[in-house]
Structures are given as C-alpha cells and as structure tokens.
N, C-alpha and C positions, 0 to 999 in steps of 0.2 A: 722138718718143724718148722712150722711158719709162729710167728710173732702179730699180734692188731696190733696194727697203727690208726686204729683210729675207729671207733666204738660200732658196734652195731650189733641188730638182733639177726642168728641166722632164722630168716622165713622156711627153710628146707629142715631144720634142725626140731622137729615137732615136739609138744609130748601131752597131749588131752589128760585133763583132770575135771574133778568135779564143777568146778570152777569154771573151766573155758580152756582154751587153747593157750598154753604157753610155750614163749620160744626158747631159744637159748640165748642167752645173753654173753656178749663178748664186750671186753673192756679194753683202753689201750693197755699193750702191755702183757696182757691175755698171751695165752700159748692155744693156737688153733690148727688143729681141731680135737675136741673135748677127747680126753678117755674114751674108747668103743666108737667112736666115728672113725671113719672112712669115708672122706670127702673123694668125688670123681676128680678127675685131671680139668675137665669143664670148669668145675667149682669151685674148683683151686685157680683156675685162670681168672674167673669172673672176679671172684674176690680179692685177687692183687693187681686184679687190673680199674678198668672205668666204665666198665659192661655189667650194672648194677644196679640195685638202686641210688644209692649216694652220688653214683658218677664221680666215684674218684678209688687210688686203693686203697683194701681196708684192712689186707694183712700181708704182709713181707717174707719171705725167705730168712731163714737162718741156719747159717751151719752150724752143723754141730761138731765140740770141738773134741777128738779121741782125747780118752782117761789120761791123764800122766799116770807112770808107773812110779809108785815110791822110790827115791834113790835109796843105793844101796851104799850104806858107812862101809869105808875100810875096816879089812879084817887086820887084826895084827899076830 
C-alpha cells in the first residue's frame, strides 16, 4: 500500500465520459492505488521516484501494521 505525498492526476488511470476524458485524481494523504487498480512495478517506481511529469516523488510505501488481537481477560 502507498500513501500519496503530493497531489496528482493519474494519467494512466483514465475513464471516458460523455463530457470527455477524466483522469483519477489523488490528493496528499490518499491511498494509492484506488480499489480495483493494480499498477505495474514500473508505474510504482515512476510515481515513487522523480521519473514522472512532476519530477518529484508522488507516493511513498506504507507498512501495514498487523491487526492486534484483543487481550484476553484472566479467568477466575
């Protein structure tokens, strides 16, 4: 999972509408990728490095924390 650190429009995630082409917008703090999108390793590298149109990293990897199990209460 990745967190967006700088807003961008994903020019490779396109939807055609009656009004024209719509690109998926990501804002700082959003999770990348959106549900249903599986970007290539090359796309991840492009967005997390400076080899993109903004010439700056746009996403960063977020380590997912394992879910904590509820603590059991001692029995009497």
